[in-house]
VMD Tcl script that draws the C-alpha trace (Angstrom):
set ca {
  {62.35 20.44 -49.17}
  {60.43 18.57 -51.87}
  {58.77 20.45 -54.65}
  {55.11 19.44 -54.99}
  {53.49 18.91 -58.35}
  {49.89 19.65 -59.27}
  {47.39 22.49 -59.00}
  {46.58 24.45 -55.90}
  {43.06 24.70 -54.57}
  {42.81 28.33 -55.66}
  {43.75 27.48 -59.25}
  {41.11 24.73 -59.36}
  {38.43 27.06 -57.96}
  {39.26 29.69 -60.58}
  {38.88 27.13 -63.38}
  {35.54 25.92 -61.97}
  {34.31 29.52 -61.70}
  {35.26 30.21 -65.32}
  {33.40 27.07 -66.46}
  {30.29 28.13 -64.51}
  {30.37 31.60 -66.05}
  {30.61 30.15 -69.56}
  {27.74 27.73 -68.80}
  {25.58 30.58 -67.48}
  {26.05 32.39 -70.78}
  {25.64 29.36 -73.06}
  {22.68 27.48 -71.53}
  {19.98 30.16 -72.08}
  {21.09 30.51 -75.70}
  {20.90 26.73 -76.09}
  {17.37 26.66 -74.67}
  {16.26 29.50 -76.99}
  {17.75 27.66 -79.96}
  {15.95 24.46 -79.02}
  {12.66 26.36 -78.65}
  {13.06 27.94 -82.09}
  {13.88 24.52 -83.57}
  {10.70 23.07 -82.00}
  {8.65 25.92 -83.49}
  {10.18 25.41 -86.94}
  {9.47 21.67 -86.71}
  {5.83 22.37 -85.79}
  {5.37 24.64 -88.80}
  {6.99 22.06 -91.08}
  {4.77 19.31 -89.68}
  {1.69 21.38 -90.52}
  {3.05 21.78 -94.06}
  {3.32 17.99 -94.21}
  {-0.28 17.66 -93.03}
  {-1.42 20.09 -95.75}
  {0.44 18.12 -98.40}
  {-1.00 14.87 -97.06}
  {-4.52 16.30 -97.18}
  {-4.09 17.30 -100.82}
  {-2.80 13.82 -101.65}
  {-5.67 12.25 -99.70}
  {-8.35 14.31 -101.46}
  {-6.75 13.49 -104.83}
  {-6.59 9.75 -104.09}
  {-10.07 9.58 -102.53}
  {-12.16 12.26 -104.32}
  {-15.46 10.83 -103.07}
  {-14.29 11.25 -99.46}
  {-12.68 14.68 -99.81}
  {-10.29 15.58 -96.99}
  {-9.43 13.19 -94.17}
  {-11.46 13.76 -91.01}
  {-8.57 13.09 -88.63}
  {-4.84 12.53 -88.44}
  {-5.57 8.87 -87.76}
  {-6.95 8.39 -91.27}
  {-3.89 10.04 -92.83}
  {-1.59 7.64 -90.96}
  {-1.24 3.87 -91.03}
  {-3.99 3.37 -88.45}
  {-2.58 0.00 -87.29}
  {-2.00 -1.55 -90.74}
  {1.13 -2.58 -92.61}
  {1.70 0.15 -95.19}
  {4.07 -2.03 -97.23}
  {1.08 -4.06 -98.46}
  {-0.64 -1.90 -101.11}
  {-4.03 -3.57 -100.69}
  {-4.15 -2.41 -97.06}
  {-4.04 1.27 -98.01}
  {-7.47 2.91 -98.24}
  {-9.38 6.00 -97.08}
  {-9.11 5.02 -93.39}
  {-5.48 3.86 -93.64}
  {-3.91 6.30 -96.11}
  {-0.28 5.86 -94.94}
  {0.57 9.46 -95.86}
  {2.06 10.36 -92.46}
  {3.86 8.32 -89.82}
  {2.13 6.54 -86.94}
  {3.44 9.08 -84.38}
  {1.66 11.97 -86.08}
  {-1.24 9.81 -87.20}
  {-1.99 8.42 -83.75}
  {-5.31 6.89 -82.77}
  {-6.38 9.51 -80.24}
  {-5.87 13.25 -80.66}
  {-3.87 15.19 -79.78}
  {-0.85 13.40 -81.21}
  {2.38 14.40 -79.51}
  {5.44 14.69 -81.72}
  {8.48 16.43 -80.32}
  {7.49 19.37 -78.13}
  {4.09 19.94 -79.82}
  {0.62 18.39 -79.76}
  {-1.06 18.07 -83.16}
  {-4.75 17.74 -83.89}
  {-6.99 17.95 -86.92}
  {-10.75 18.15 -87.26}
  {-13.28 18.83 -90.00}
  {-14.63 22.37 -90.22}
  {-17.93 23.22 -91.85}
  {-18.68 26.84 -91.04}
  {-15.44 28.77 -91.59}
  {-15.01 28.45 -95.34}
  {-12.59 25.55 -94.91}
  {-12.81 21.79 -94.85}
  {-10.33 21.06 -92.04}
  {-8.41 22.74 -89.24}
  {-5.01 21.37 -88.23}
  {-3.35 22.76 -85.11}
  {0.05 22.54 -83.43}
  {0.18 23.58 -79.79}
  {3.27 23.36 -77.55}
  {3.12 20.75 -74.80}
  {4.52 23.42 -72.46}
  {5.79 26.96 -72.83}
  {9.33 25.61 -72.41}
  {8.93 23.81 -75.75}
  {7.65 26.74 -77.78}
  {6.17 30.21 -77.58}
  {3.90 29.98 -80.63}
  {0.81 27.98 -81.53}
  {0.18 27.22 -85.17}
  {-2.81 26.38 -87.31}
  {-3.67 25.78 -90.93}
  {-6.80 25.21 -92.94}
  {-7.69 24.25 -96.49}
  {-5.90 27.29 -97.93}
  {-2.59 25.70 -96.72}
  {-1.39 28.95 -95.12}
  {0.43 28.30 -91.84}
  {-0.66 30.87 -89.27}
  {0.65 31.53 -85.77}
  {-0.20 33.26 -82.54}
  {1.75 33.99 -79.37}
  {-1.10 34.39 -76.88}
  {-2.53 31.48 -74.89}
  {-0.06 29.19 -76.61}
  {-1.01 25.96 -74.84}
  {-4.65 25.83 -76.01}
  {-5.73 24.86 -79.50}
  {-7.30 27.67 -81.54}
  {-10.73 27.51 -83.12}
  {-11.23 27.97 -86.86}
  {-12.38 31.57 -86.31}
  {-9.28 32.30 -84.21}
  {-7.05 30.70 -86.81}
  {-8.37 32.99 -89.53}
  {-7.36 36.00 -87.42}
  {-3.78 34.81 -86.80}
  {-0.71 36.18 -88.59}
  {0.48 34.26 -91.64}
  {3.89 32.67 -91.28}
  {6.35 34.05 -93.82}
  {8.87 31.69 -95.35}
}
mol new
graphics top color blue
foreach p $ca { graphics top sphere $p radius 0.5 }
foreach p [lrange $ca 0 end-1] q [lrange $ca 1 end] { graphics top cylinder $p $q radius 0.2 }
display resetview
């Protein structure tokens, strides 16, 4: 009688079952980690928008703050030519975030910015998840540069009044 080499069917099934059990434990943790990373990226992007707005208002004091993300970005010009840069093509953010039509999608979040006249601020910038699988928080910031968040109705952009009532994000 010849001795056969290799694994039996039972041994292979046991290995596959072990791999499936490990995957069932690891995948939800991976998805939660990715969601938290998306949320952190959204908050950081709003910090970038705040910094860009301060730079914009410093460089163009007669204009004040930019009216949209489009004006903070390249807005279809070559930013390497200094004479192209002006109040409608500030080149302070990239062309993905400074897209032509709001909301601008970057990663798992949609970003928008608009002027505000009645809430004691000059602009409202928002970050809203594209879907609840991408994030469980919506973020906003205004002229005070405080990033605020909310966990209810996360896929709709907040108003300026709603933003003022949100919780401040701690560092």
